[in-house]
ZAZAPA-508613 format. One record per residue (C-alpha): residue number from 1; chain; x, y, z. Coordinates in pm, 1 decimal. Each point is the difference from the previous one (the first is absolute). Layout:
+-----+-------+----------+----------+----------+
!   n ! chain !        u !        v !        w !
+-----+-------+----------+----------+----------+
! NUM !     A !        X !        Y !        Z !
...
+-----+-------+----------+----------+----------+
//
This chain:
+-----+-------+----------+----------+----------+
!   n ! chain !        u !        v !        w !
+-----+-------+----------+----------+----------+
!   1 !     A !  13244.0 !   8946.8 !   9602.3 !
!   2 !     A !   -360.1 !    -58.3 !    108.2 !
!   3 !     A !   -200.1 !   -283.3 !   -157.3 !
!   4 !     A !    281.3 !    -89.1 !   -243.1 !
!   5 !     A !    -93.8 !    284.6 !   -234.4 !
!   6 !     A !    228.2 !     63.4 !   -296.1 !
!   7 !     A !     57.4 !    368.8 !    -73.6 !
!   8 !     A !     33.9 !     47.9 !   -375.0 !
!   9 !     A !    248.0 !    258.8 !   -117.7 !
!  10 !     A !   -134.4 !     77.7 !   -343.2 !
!  11 !     A !   -330.2 !    145.2 !   -113.4 !
!  12 !     A !   -177.2 !   -251.3 !   -220.6 !
!  13 !     A !   -250.8 !     83.3 !   -270.3 !
!  14 !     A !   -356.7 !     67.2 !    117.1 !
!  15 !     A !   -239.0 !   -278.7 !   -104.9 !
!  16 !     A !   -331.8 !    158.6 !     99.5 !
!  17 !     A !   -355.9 !     36.7 !   -120.2 !
!  18 !     A !     46.7 !    326.3 !   -195.8 !
!  19 !     A !   -244.2 !    288.6 !    -15.5 !
!  20 !     A !     17.0 !    261.9 !   -271.0 !
!  21 !     A !    169.3 !    315.9 !    120.4 !
!  22 !     A !    246.1 !    269.5 !    -90.1 !
!  23 !     A !    245.5 !    221.8 !    178.7 !
!  24 !     A !   -194.4 !    291.4 !    145.4 !
!  25 !     A !    149.3 !    342.2 !     66.1 !
!  26 !     A !   -292.8 !    230.0 !     77.7 !
!  27 !     A !   -293.4 !    -18.5 !    238.1 !
!  28 !     A !   -363.1 !     99.1 !    -40.7 !
!  29 !     A !   -218.5 !     33.1 !    308.4 !
!  30 !     A !   -321.4 !   -197.4 !    -45.4 !
!  31 !     A !   -159.9 !     90.7 !    333.5 !
!  32 !     A !     94.0 !    194.2 !    312.9 !
!  33 !     A !   -145.0 !   -128.6 !    326.2 !
!  34 !     A !   -152.8 !    235.2 !    255.8 !
!  35 !     A !   -148.7 !    194.5 !   -291.4 !
!  36 !     A !   -328.0 !      8.4 !    191.8 !
!  37 !     A !    -68.9 !    167.2 !    334.0 !
!  38 !     A !    124.3 !   -202.7 !    298.7 !
!  39 !     A !    156.6 !   -249.0 !   -241.8 !
!  40 !     A !   -329.6 !   -181.0 !    -47.4 !
!  41 !     A !    140.0 !   -133.8 !   -328.3 !
!  42 !     A !    273.3 !   -185.8 !    191.6 !
!  43 !     A !    363.4 !     61.2 !     84.9 !
!  44 !     A !    333.0 !   -179.1 !     31.0 !
!  45 !     A !    -22.8 !   -303.9 !   -229.6 !
!  46 !     A !    238.7 !   -278.6 !     97.8 !
!  47 !     A !    -80.0 !   -274.5 !   -250.1 !
!  48 !     A !     67.7 !    -38.5 !   -369.0 !
!  49 !     A !   -273.1 !     59.1 !   -257.7 !
!  50 !     A !   -204.2 !   -272.2 !   -168.2 !
!  51 !     A !    -96.9 !     50.3 !   -365.7 !
!  52 !     A !   -288.6 !   -174.0 !   -176.6 !
!  53 !     A !    -26.9 !    -94.6 !   -368.1 !
!  54 !     A !   -159.0 !    336.4 !    -85.6 !
!  55 !     A !    285.0 !    196.0 !    158.5 !
!  56 !     A !   -190.1 !    110.4 !    312.4 !
!  57 !     A !    218.1 !     44.3 !    309.5 !
!  58 !     A !    -99.4 !   -132.7 !    343.8 !
!  59 !     A !    168.3 !     55.8 !    333.2 !
!  60 !     A !    -26.7 !     69.0 !    371.2 !
!  61 !     A !    100.0 !    281.0 !    233.7 !
!  62 !     A !     93.4 !    -60.9 !    361.1 !
!  63 !     A !   -163.8 !    323.1 !    116.8 !
!  64 !     A !   -255.1 !    255.7 !   -104.3 !
!  65 !     A !   -357.0 !    -66.6 !    -99.6 !
!  66 !     A !   -305.8 !    103.6 !    197.4 !
!  67 !     A !    128.8 !   -181.1 !    311.3 !
!  68 !     A !    374.1 !     57.8 !    -53.6 !
!  69 !     A !     62.9 !   -374.7 !     -9.7 !
!  70 !     A !     70.4 !    -39.0 !   -369.4 !
!  71 !     A !   -185.0 !    -67.1 !   -322.8 !
!  72 !     A !     -8.7 !   -222.5 !   -305.9 !
!  73 !     A !      9.9 !    210.6 !   -316.8 !
!  74 !     A !    -33.2 !    -31.9 !   -376.7 !
!  75 !     A !    144.5 !    228.9 !   -267.9 !
!  76 !     A !   -107.5 !    -11.2 !   -364.0 !
!  77 !     A !    117.9 !    195.0 !   -303.0 !
!  78 !     A !   -266.5 !    214.3 !   -167.9 !
!  79 !     A !    161.1 !    -10.4 !   -344.4 !
!  80 !     A !    101.5 !    366.5 !      4.1 !
!  81 !     A !    321.3 !    -22.5 !    195.5 !
!  82 !     A !   -179.0 !     30.2 !    333.7 !
!  83 !     A !    -91.8 !   -248.5 !    270.2 !
!  84 !     A !   -312.8 !    -65.0 !    205.6 !
!  85 !     A !     47.2 !    -88.1 !    368.0 !
!  86 !     A !   -257.4 !   -202.2 !    195.0 !
!  87 !     A !     -8.3 !   -124.6 !    360.9 !
!  88 !     A !   -139.3 !   -356.1 !      6.8 !
!  89 !     A !      3.1 !    -52.2 !    376.8 !
!  90 !     A !     82.0 !    202.8 !    309.9 !
!  91 !     A !    125.9 !   -211.9 !    288.4 !
!  92 !     A !   -115.8 !     16.1 !    360.9 !
!  93 !     A !   -353.7 !     67.6 !   -120.8 !
!  94 !     A !   -130.1 !   -246.4 !    260.0 !
!  95 !     A !     18.5 !     11.0 !    378.9 !
!  96 !     A !    344.9 !    -84.6 !    138.0 !
!  97 !     A !    128.3 !    -10.1 !   -360.3 !
!  98 !     A !   -150.2 !   -345.0 !    -48.5 !
!  99 !     A !     46.5 !     45.0 !   -376.4 !
! 100 !     A !    374.3 !     54.5 !     42.2 !
! 101 !     A !    237.5 !    293.7 !     23.2 !
! 102 !     A !    335.2 !    104.4 !   -141.8 !
! 103 !     A !     46.0 !   -196.8 !   -323.0 !
! 104 !     A !    362.6 !     -4.3 !   -117.1 !
! 105 !     A !    -43.0 !   -284.4 !   -244.6 !
! 106 !     A !      2.9 !    -30.9 !   -376.3 !
! 107 !     A !   -335.5 !   -124.2 !   -128.3 !
! 108 !     A !    -61.0 !   -327.1 !   -185.3 !
! 109 !     A !   -250.7 !     11.3 !   -287.8 !
! 110 !     A !   -175.3 !   -306.4 !   -140.8 !
! 111 !     A !   -141.8 !    -83.2 !   -342.9 !
! 112 !     A !   -342.9 !    138.0 !    100.1 !
! 113 !     A !    146.1 !    332.3 !    115.5 !
! 114 !     A !    -33.4 !    -69.7 !    373.8 !
! 115 !     A !    267.3 !    149.1 !    226.0 !
! 116 !     A !    164.5 !   -166.2 !    301.7 !
! 117 !     A !    222.4 !    153.5 !    265.1 !
! 118 !     A !     96.9 !     19.7 !    365.0 !
! 119 !     A !     -7.7 !    263.6 !    272.0 !
! 120 !     A !    267.0 !     31.1 !    266.4 !
! 121 !     A !   -257.3 !     87.0 !    268.6 !
! 122 !     A !   -369.1 !     -9.7 !     65.2 !
! 123 !     A !   -205.6 !   -316.1 !     14.8 !
! 124 !     A !    -45.4 !   -166.3 !    339.3 !
! 125 !     A !     65.7 !    252.3 !    273.6 !
! 126 !     A !     96.0 !    257.7 !   -260.7 !
! 127 !     A !    367.3 !   -100.7 !      4.4 !
! 128 !     A !     70.5 !   -334.9 !   -159.3 !
! 129 !     A !    -51.5 !     33.7 !   -375.1 !
! 130 !     A !   -225.5 !   -140.5 !   -268.1 !
! 131 !     A !    -21.7 !   -149.2 !   -348.3 !
! 132 !     A !   -263.2 !    167.6 !   -216.2 !
! 133 !     A !   -163.3 !    -24.9 !   -343.5 !
! 134 !     A !   -156.2 !    271.6 !   -216.4 !
! 135 !     A !   -243.2 !   -105.0 !   -272.2 !
! 136 !     A !    -94.9 !    243.1 !   -279.1 !
! 137 !     A !   -363.1 !     68.8 !    -78.4 !
! 138 !     A !   -147.3 !     86.6 !   -338.6 !
! 139 !     A !    233.3 !    227.0 !   -198.4 !
! 140 !     A !    235.4 !     -2.7 !    302.1 !
! 141 !     A !   -211.3 !    272.1 !    158.2 !
! 142 !     A !    -58.8 !   -149.7 !    346.2 !
! 143 !     A !    235.7 !   -245.9 !    163.8 !
! 144 !     A !   -108.7 !   -251.0 !    260.6 !
! 145 !     A !    239.0 !    -40.7 !    293.0 !
! 146 !     A !     34.4 !   -332.0 !    182.5 !
! 147 !     A !    226.2 !   -120.1 !    280.7 !
! 148 !     A !    149.0 !   -340.6 !    -84.4 !
! 149 !     A !    188.9 !    -49.1 !    325.6 !
! 150 !     A !     72.4 !    175.1 !    328.9 !
! 151 !     A !    329.6 !    -88.6 !    163.3 !
! 152 !     A !     36.1 !    -83.4 !    368.1 !
! 153 !     A !   -313.4 !   -212.9 !    -30.3 !
! 154 !     A !    182.7 !   -275.7 !    187.0 !
! 155 !     A !    123.1 !     -2.2 !    356.8 !
! 156 !     A !    319.9 !    199.3 !     53.5 !
! 157 !     A !    -13.4 !    103.8 !   -367.3 !
! 158 !     A !    130.3 !   -339.1 !   -107.8 !
! 159 !     A !   -139.9 !     72.2 !   -347.0 !
! 160 !     A !    226.3 !    304.9 !    -31.4 !
! 161 !     A !    -50.4 !    375.2 !     23.0 !
! 162 !     A !    100.1 !    314.7 !   -190.7 !
! 163 !     A !     20.2 !   -122.7 !   -361.9 !
! 164 !     A !    194.9 !    292.6 !   -140.7 !
! 165 !     A !    122.0 !   -160.2 !   -322.0 !
! 166 !     A !   -309.8 !    -86.3 !   -201.0 !
! 167 !     A !    -90.5 !   -313.9 !   -194.3 !
! 168 !     A !    159.2 !   -228.7 !   -259.9 !
! 169 !     A !   -100.8 !   -292.1 !   -222.6 !
! 170 !     A !    159.7 !   -254.1 !   -231.5 !
! 171 !     A !     80.9 !    157.3 !   -337.3 !
! 172 !     A !     18.8 !    355.4 !    129.4 !
! 173 !     A !    366.7 !     48.1 !    -90.4 !
! 174 !     A !    -64.1 !   -101.7 !   -362.6 !
! 175 !     A !   -271.7 !    262.8 !    -36.9 !
! 176 !     A !   -292.5 !   -242.8 !      5.7 !
! 177 !     A !   -322.2 !    153.4 !    131.9 !
! 178 !     A !   -141.0 !   -158.0 !    316.0 !
! 179 !     A !   -281.3 !   -248.1 !    -75.4 !
! 180 !     A !   -203.3 !     97.7 !    305.8 !
! 181 !     A !    -23.1 !   -349.9 !    150.0 !
! 182 !     A !    348.1 !   -143.3 !     51.5 !
! 183 !     A !    173.1 !     47.1 !    337.1 !
! 184 !     A !    127.4 !    339.6 !    107.2 !
! 185 !     A !    311.1 !     24.1 !    217.2 !
! 186 !     A !    135.8 !    265.6 !    230.9 !
! 187 !     A !    205.2 !     71.1 !    309.8 !
! 188 !     A !    -67.7 !    174.2 !    329.4 !
! 189 !     A !    278.3 !    195.2 !    164.3 !
! 190 !     A !   -104.1 !   -111.0 !    348.1 !
! 191 !     A !   -222.9 !   -257.0 !    165.9 !
! 192 !     A !     15.9 !   -368.2 !    -79.0 !
! 193 !     A !     69.4 !   -265.1 !    260.6 !
! 194 !     A !    335.1 !    157.3 !     92.5 !
! 195 !     A !   -100.4 !    366.1 !    -36.6 !
! 196 !     A !    263.9 !     73.8 !   -267.2 !
! 197 !     A !   -217.0 !    -19.2 !   -309.6 !
! 198 !     A !   -148.7 !   -266.1 !   -222.0 !
! 199 !     A !    -68.5 !    -96.1 !   -361.2 !
! 200 !     A !   -361.7 !    -82.2 !    -74.5 !
! 201 !     A !   -215.2 !   -147.9 !   -275.2 !
! 202 !     A !   -355.0 !    108.0 !    -89.4 !
! 203 !     A !   -196.8 !   -276.0 !   -171.5 !
! 204 !     A !   -346.7 !     45.2 !   -146.5 !
! 205 !     A !   -256.3 !   -231.6 !    156.4 !
! 206 !     A !   -378.8 !     28.2 !    -32.1 !
! 207 !     A !     26.9 !    351.9 !   -143.9 !
! 208 !     A !    209.2 !    120.0 !    293.5 !
! 209 !     A !    371.1 !      2.7 !     79.9 !
! 210 !     A !    156.6 !   -226.6 !    260.1 !
! 211 !     A !    328.1 !    117.1 !    150.9 !
! 212 !     A !    267.5 !   -238.6 !    117.5 !
! 213 !     A !    354.4 !     70.3 !    116.1 !
! 214 !     A !    254.0 !   -196.4 !   -199.9 !
! 215 !     A !    304.6 !    119.3 !    195.2 !
! 216 !     A !     74.0 !    169.8 !    332.0 !
! 217 !     A !    331.4 !    185.1 !     22.8 !
! 218 !     A !    242.6 !    -38.6 !    286.0 !
! 219 !     A !   -105.4 !   -363.2 !     16.6 !
! 220 !     A !    322.9 !    -93.2 !    177.4 !
! 221 !     A !    -26.2 !    289.8 !    245.5 !
! 222 !     A !    301.9 !    189.5 !    124.7 !
! 223 !     A !    168.5 !    193.6 !   -278.3 !
! 224 !     A !   -265.5 !    -76.1 !   -265.0 !
! 225 !     A !    252.7 !   -153.5 !   -237.3 !
! 226 !     A !   -285.3 !    -80.8 !   -241.1 !
! 227 !     A !    -94.2 !    368.3 !    -25.6 !
! 228 !     A !   -238.4 !    244.2 !    167.0 !
! 229 !     A !   -229.2 !    288.1 !    -96.8 !
! 230 !     A !    -84.7 !    -54.3 !   -368.9 !
! 231 !     A !   -117.8 !    337.1 !   -131.7 !
! 232 !     A !     20.4 !    -56.3 !   -377.0 !
! 233 !     A !   -251.1 !   -186.0 !   -215.4 !
! 234 !     A !     92.3 !   -362.0 !    -70.5 !
! 235 !     A !     57.8 !   -145.3 !   -348.0 !
! 236 !     A !   -153.2 !   -328.6 !   -120.9 !
! 237 !     A !    125.5 !   -221.0 !   -282.9 !
! 238 !     A !   -202.3 !   -234.5 !   -222.0 !
! 239 !     A !     61.0 !   -295.0 !    236.4 !
! 240 !     A !   -139.6 !    199.4 !    296.8 !
! 241 !     A !    342.1 !     48.9 !    157.2 !
! 242 !     A !    -10.1 !    324.4 !    196.5 !
! 243 !     A !    300.3 !    233.6 !     14.1 !
! 244 !     A !     42.6 !    307.0 !    212.3 !
! 245 !     A !    217.4 !    210.2 !    225.2 !
! 246 !     A !      3.4 !     87.7 !    367.5 !
! 247 !     A !    108.5 !    339.0 !    129.0 !
! 248 !     A !    164.8 !   -152.0 !    305.2 !
! 249 !     A !    124.6 !   -336.1 !    120.6 !
! 250 !     A !    245.4 !   -230.8 !   -169.5 !
! 251 !     A !    356.9 !    -70.6 !    106.6 !
! 252 !     A !     86.0 !    368.1 !     49.8 !
! 253 !     A !   -353.6 !    124.0 !     85.5 !
! 254 !     A !     12.7 !    210.8 !   -317.6 !
! 255 !     A !   -269.0 !   -183.9 !   -195.9 !
! 256 !     A !    -28.2 !   -300.5 !   -227.9 !
! 257 !     A !   -114.5 !   -133.7 !   -334.6 !
! 258 !     A !   -212.5 !   -310.1 !     58.2 !
! 259 !     A !   -183.6 !   -271.6 !   -191.6 !
! 260 !     A !   -309.9 !   -194.3 !    105.8 !
! 261 !     A !    -53.7 !   -332.1 !   -180.4 !
! 262 !     A !   -331.6 !   -188.8 !     31.0 !
! 263 !     A !    -48.6 !   -373.8 !     10.4 !
! 264 !     A !   -221.4 !   -166.4 !   -261.0 !
! 265 !     A !   -322.2 !     75.9 !    186.7 !
! 266 !     A !    107.6 !    348.8 !    110.0 !
! 267 !     A !    -61.5 !   -105.4 !    359.0 !
! 268 !     A !    355.2 !     67.0 !    115.7 !
! 269 !     A !    262.5 !    252.3 !   -106.7 !
! 270 !     A !    376.6 !    -25.8 !     40.9 !
! 271 !     A !    192.2 !    322.8 !     55.1 !
! 272 !     A !    353.7 !     58.8 !   -127.6 !
! 273 !     A !    210.7 !    309.8 !     57.9 !
! 274 !     A !    162.3 !     74.6 !   -335.8 !
! 275 !     A !    207.3 !    290.4 !    126.4 !
! 276 !     A !     61.4 !    182.2 !    327.3 !
! 277 !     A !     86.1 !    367.2 !    -46.2 !
! 278 !     A !    285.6 !    168.8 !    181.2 !
! 279 !     A !    214.8 !   -313.0 !    -30.9 !
! 280 !     A !    260.4 !    152.7 !   -231.9 !
! 281 !     A !    277.5 !    224.9 !    130.0 !
! 282 !     A !   -129.7 !    348.9 !     87.0 !
! 283 !     A !   -354.0 !   -101.7 !    -99.7 !
! 284 !     A !     99.8 !     13.0 !   -368.0 !
! 285 !     A !   -291.8 !   -224.3 !    -98.1 !
! 286 !     A !   -257.3 !    239.7 !    146.4 !
! 287 !     A !   -218.8 !     34.4 !    307.7 !
! 288 !     A !   -378.2 !      3.0 !     53.2 !
! 289 !     A !   -170.3 !    -92.9 !   -329.8 !
! 290 !     A !   -337.8 !    173.5 !    -34.3 !
! 291 !     A !   -109.1 !    -51.4 !   -362.1 !
! 292 !     A !   -174.2 !   -287.1 !   -178.1 !
! 293 !     A !    223.1 !   -251.1 !   -177.0 !
! 294 !     A !    -20.5 !    -18.7 !   -379.1 !
! 295 !     A !     -7.8 !   -354.0 !   -139.8 !
! 296 !     A !    176.3 !    -47.3 !   -332.0 !
! 297 !     A !   -102.9 !   -242.9 !   -274.7 !
! 298 !     A !    294.5 !   -222.4 !     92.4 !
! 299 !     A !    -91.8 !     -0.9 !    371.6 !
! 300 !     A !    255.1 !    259.1 !    104.8 !
! 301 !     A !   -110.9 !    245.9 !    266.7 !
! 302 !     A !     82.8 !    372.8 !    -10.3 !
! 303 !     A !    -39.5 !    240.6 !    288.4 !
! 304 !     A !    130.5 !    290.5 !    204.7 !
! 305 !     A !    112.8 !     63.8 !    355.6 !
! 306 !     A !    -88.4 !    337.7 !    147.9 !
! 307 !     A !    335.7 !     53.1 !    169.5 !
! 308 !     A !    342.2 !   -159.4 !     24.2 !
! 309 !     A !    225.5 !    -34.0 !   -301.4 !
! 310 !     A !    335.4 !    155.9 !    -80.2 !
! 311 !     A !    -89.0 !    322.1 !   -179.3 !
! 312 !     A !    323.3 !    198.0 !     -4.5 !
! 313 !     A !   -173.2 !    334.7 !     62.5 !
! 314 !     A !   -247.0 !   -113.6 !    262.7 !
! 315 !     A !      6.0 !    254.5 !    285.8 !
! 316 !     A !    235.0 !    -68.8 !    285.9 !
! 317 !     A !   -168.5 !   -177.9 !    292.6 !
! 318 !     A !   -273.8 !   -121.1 !   -234.0 !
! 319 !     A !   -116.0 !   -360.2 !     28.4 !
! 320 !     A !     30.2 !    -25.2 !   -376.9 !
! 321 !     A !   -204.7 !    135.0 !   -287.8 !
! 322 !     A !   -148.5 !   -318.2 !   -139.5 !
! 323 !     A !     68.6 !   -269.3 !   -257.8 !
! 324 !     A !   -140.7 !   -166.0 !   -309.3 !
! 325 !     A !     47.8 !   -376.6 !    -17.8 !
! 326 !     A !    -95.7 !   -322.9 !   -173.8 !
! 327 !     A !    -25.6 !   -348.7 !    141.3 !
! 328 !     A !    -22.0 !   -340.1 !   -168.1 !
! 329 !     A !   -201.6 !   -214.5 !    244.3 !
! 330 !     A !    147.5 !   -339.7 !     78.4 !
! 331 !     A !    -60.9 !    -58.0 !    368.6 !
! 332 !     A !    316.0 !     33.2 !    206.4 !
! 333 !     A !    204.8 !     22.8 !   -320.8 !
! 334 !     A !   -183.4 !    305.9 !   -130.3 !
! 335 !     A !    219.4 !    240.4 !   -192.9 !
! 336 !     A !    -18.8 !    365.6 !    108.8 !
! 337 !     A !    136.1 !    273.2 !   -228.9 !
! 338 !     A !     43.0 !    361.6 !    101.7 !
! 339 !     A !    -93.9 !    206.7 !   -305.4 !
! 340 !     A !     37.3 !    354.9 !    132.2 !
! 341 !     A !     65.4 !    203.0 !    317.0 !
! 342 !     A !   -183.1 !    332.4 !      8.5 !
! 343 !     A !    168.2 !    332.6 !     69.3 !
! 344 !     A !    295.1 !    -86.5 !   -220.3 !
! 345 !     A !    -23.5 !    343.4 !   -163.3 !
! 346 !     A !     94.5 !    331.9 !    154.1 !
! 347 !     A !   -272.3 !    141.5 !    227.6 !
! 348 !     A !   -192.0 !   -326.2 !    -42.8 !
! 349 !     A !   -126.5 !    115.3 !   -339.0 !
! 350 !     A !    -85.7 !   -363.4 !    -81.0 !
! 351 !     A !   -238.8 !    -22.5 !    295.7 !
! 352 !     A !    -23.8 !   -154.9 !    345.2 !
! 353 !     A !   -243.4 !   -232.4 !    177.8 !
! 354 !     A !   -161.7 !   -207.6 !   -277.7 !
! 355 !     A !   -325.7 !   -130.0 !    149.9 !
! 356 !     A !   -245.4 !    -67.8 !   -283.5 !
! 357 !     A !    -68.1 !   -276.7 !   -248.0 !
! 358 !     A !    206.9 !    -60.6 !   -314.4 !
! 359 !     A !    -97.2 !    -24.9 !   -366.9 !
! 360 !     A !    200.6 !   -105.7 !   -302.2 !
! 361 !     A !    -36.3 !    157.1 !   -344.2 !
! 362 !     A !     35.5 !   -151.4 !   -346.0 !
! 363 !     A !    374.4 !     68.3 !     -5.5 !
! 364 !     A !     54.6 !   -206.7 !    316.1 !
! 365 !     A !     54.9 !    300.4 !    225.2 !
! 366 !     A !   -134.4 !      2.1 !    354.4 !
! 367 !     A !   -206.6 !    306.4 !     90.9 !
! 368 !     A !    -60.8 !    126.5 !    352.9 !
! 369 !     A !     -9.3 !    294.9 !    236.6 !
! 370 !     A !    185.0 !    125.7 !    305.9 !
! 371 !     A !   -155.5 !    183.1 !    293.8 !
! 372 !     A !    293.9 !    238.3 !     39.7 !
! 373 !     A !    305.1 !    126.4 !   -180.9 !
! 374 !     A !     -0.9 !    154.0 !   -344.4 !
! 375 !     A !     55.5 !    362.5 !    -93.1 !
! 376 !     A !   -197.4 !    138.0 !    296.4 !
! 377 !     A !      8.4 !   -300.2 !    238.2 !
! 378 !     A !   -366.2 !    -61.4 !    -81.0 !
! 379 !     A !     30.2 !   -334.6 !   -175.2 !
! 380 !     A !     53.0 !   -131.5 !   -350.4 !
! 381 !     A !   -133.7 !   -229.5 !   -267.4 !
! 382 !     A !    280.7 !   -212.9 !   -142.6 !
! 383 !     A !     89.2 !   -258.7 !   -261.3 !
! 384 !     A !    261.7 !   -274.6 !     38.7 !
! 385 !     A !    146.0 !   -239.6 !   -251.9 !
! 386 !     A !    379.1 !    -10.1 !      5.1 !
! 387 !     A !      8.4 !    328.2 !    189.9 !
! 388 !     A !   -242.8 !    234.1 !    168.6 !
! 389 !     A !   -158.4 !    300.2 !   -171.1 !
! 390 !     A !   -225.2 !    258.7 !    162.6 !
! 391 !     A !   -326.3 !     42.5 !   -189.5 !
! 392 !     A !   -126.3 !    283.1 !    218.3 !
! 393 !     A !     90.8 !    186.3 !    320.0 !
! 394 !     A !   -303.6 !    120.4 !    191.7 !
! 395 !     A !    -71.2 !    344.9 !    144.8 !
! 396 !     A !    150.5 !    195.0 !   -288.5 !
! 397 !     A !   -308.0 !    216.2 !    -61.6 !
! 398 !     A !   -119.9 !    273.3 !    235.4 !
! 399 !     A !    -93.6 !   -116.2 !    350.8 !
! 400 !     A !     41.7 !   -365.8 !   -103.5 !
! 401 !     A !   -307.9 !     21.6 !   -220.3 !
! 402 !     A !    144.9 !   -294.8 !   -197.2 !
! 403 !     A !     -3.7 !   -214.2 !    313.5 !
! 404 !     A !    238.8 !   -105.9 !    272.7 !
! 405 !     A !    111.0 !   -332.5 !    147.6 !
! 406 !     A !   -146.1 !   -285.4 !   -207.7 !
! 407 !     A !    -49.1 !   -289.4 !    240.3 !
! 408 !     A !   -157.9 !   -223.9 !   -263.7 !
! 409 !     A !    147.7 !   -114.8 !   -328.5 !
! 410 !     A !   -127.5 !     43.4 !   -354.0 !
! 411 !     A !   -290.9 !   -143.9 !   -199.2 !
! 412 !     A !    -19.1 !    -36.3 !   -377.8 !
! 413 !     A !   -300.9 !     15.0 !   -232.9 !
! 414 !     A !    -58.7 !   -196.8 !   -319.1 !
! 415 !     A !    190.2 !    250.9 !   -213.7 !
! 416 !     A !    305.8 !     21.5 !    224.7 !
! 417 !     A !    -82.8 !    325.0 !    179.9 !
! 418 !     A !    133.3 !      8.0 !    356.9 !
! 419 !     A !   -203.5 !    127.4 !    296.3 !
! 420 !     A !     68.6 !     35.8 !    368.9 !
! 421 !     A !    -81.4 !    177.3 !    324.1 !
! 422 !     A !    197.4 !    210.4 !    244.2 !
! 423 !     A !    -83.1 !     -6.6 !    368.6 !
! 424 !     A !     64.8 !    370.1 !     49.0 !
! 425 !     A !     36.3 !    314.4 !   -209.6 !
! 426 !     A !   -255.3 !    140.7 !   -236.0 !
! 427 !     A !     -2.2 !    352.0 !    140.9 !
! 428 !     A !    -63.3 !    161.2 !    335.4 !
! 429 !     A !   -197.6 !   -278.4 !    168.1 !
! 430 !     A !    250.6 !   -266.1 !   -112.4 !
! 431 !     A !   -262.9 !   -269.0 !    -52.3 !
! 432 !     A !    188.5 !   -169.6 !   -283.4 !
! 433 !     A !    -69.5 !    -38.0 !   -372.0 !
! 434 !     A !    -72.7 !   -250.1 !   -274.0 !
! 435 !     A !    249.2 !     49.2 !   -283.0 !
! 436 !     A !     83.8 !   -126.0 !   -346.9 !
! 437 !     A !    355.7 !    -34.3 !   -127.5 !
! 438 !     A !     22.4 !    113.0 !   -361.9 !
! 439 !     A !    287.9 !    -81.3 !   -240.9 !
+-----+-------+----------+----------+----------+
//
C-alpha cells in the first residue's frame, strides 16, 4: 500500500470546530440569478458563500454581469423576509480583462470588511488569473476594486496560472476572521516550474502583496507522484502547515492529499503525500478530490473525492460516485478512513459527485453537498455522522426553481442558518440560485 498508509476500519468520533446548525428539510430561495436582462446580475455561481457578522452574504458568479465574465455580489436581509441583491464588481471591465475574469472562488473577508478572491482567467494576456481585493466605502455603498497579483508575471508562468480554488489563511477552519495582514495561501491548477500547478503565498509588504511559490507539483517529473493539478482551496493550520488536494497525480494518477511544512524561517517547504487516491481495490478510497479539506480541532482532516468509491447502486460503467473520508496526518504513517461511498441508496438518492467544502454542526455531523444524484439527479445537501442523511434534493419545484447542481458546499451564519448556491437551475435561464436551508 502506497506510502505505508494505514486504512482504518471504524468510523471514529468527529473532533471538529463545531458551528451551530440543525437538520434542514425545506429550502427557501434567497435569490435567482439571471433575474435581469442578459444576466447582468450574474449567473452560474461555483463558490461557496461568505457571511459577515451582520448576516450579509457575499459570493461570486463565474458568468453573467455586464461583460459576461462574472461578478462579485452581496445579499442583505431587509428585515421583512426579503433580500436585497447588489453587484459589487463586474469582471472584464478593463481591456483584455486585466481586472480578471471567471471567478469560481469563495471569498475571504477580513475584520475591516474587505473581500479577497481569485479569478480563473483575466489578468496578463486575459488568460492567466488574478488575486483581487474589494474595499467597502462609506455605508458599503461603493466598493473599490484592486488587483493584488496577476499570475504568469514570471517567465513560462513559473509563478503559476489559473488559480481556481481561492484563498486561505491560518485560523480559517476554526471560524476566525482574517486579520487582513497575515499571509494568504492558494493554489494554481497549472503553471509553476513544471507546468502542473503550484501552491503560493501572498505576503503583505509595503502596503502591497508579494507572491512567492512555495511548492511546484510534479517536482520529480514523470508520473507526478507528488500530485498534479490542485483545483481546491488549501487549508492552513496554526503552525502555517498547508494541507490540500490535487485532482491528478499520485501513485495511481487519481489525486492526492498533501502537506507542506515550512522551516523556521519559512524559506523552504517540505512536501509530503499523505494519501494517494485510487490505491485501494476498485478505487474504493475515491478518485479526483475537488473540495477544500476541513481541519478539525484535533488536527484531523475531512474531505471528499468527486468520484471513485464503492457505492452499491452506482451506475454500471461509472467511474464511481464519490466518497467522504477523514485522514489523521502523520507523514507516511497517516491514517486514512473511508467514511462513506455515495450512491449507496437506490437511484443514487443519497447523491453523487461531492465537490464542495464541508462544515460540521454542533452535534458533530458533517454537512455537505453533491453535484448530482438525489430525487431528480440534480444534487443534494446531506448530513453525515454515523450514517448519511439527505437534507434536501434539488430540482423538486417547477423548472428547477429551487436550484440544480450545487458545486459549492454550505455556509453558516451566527445563528446556525445554512446557506448555499447552485450552479444551475432557478428557472428557464438556469443561472443558479442562492438558497437557505430551513429546519
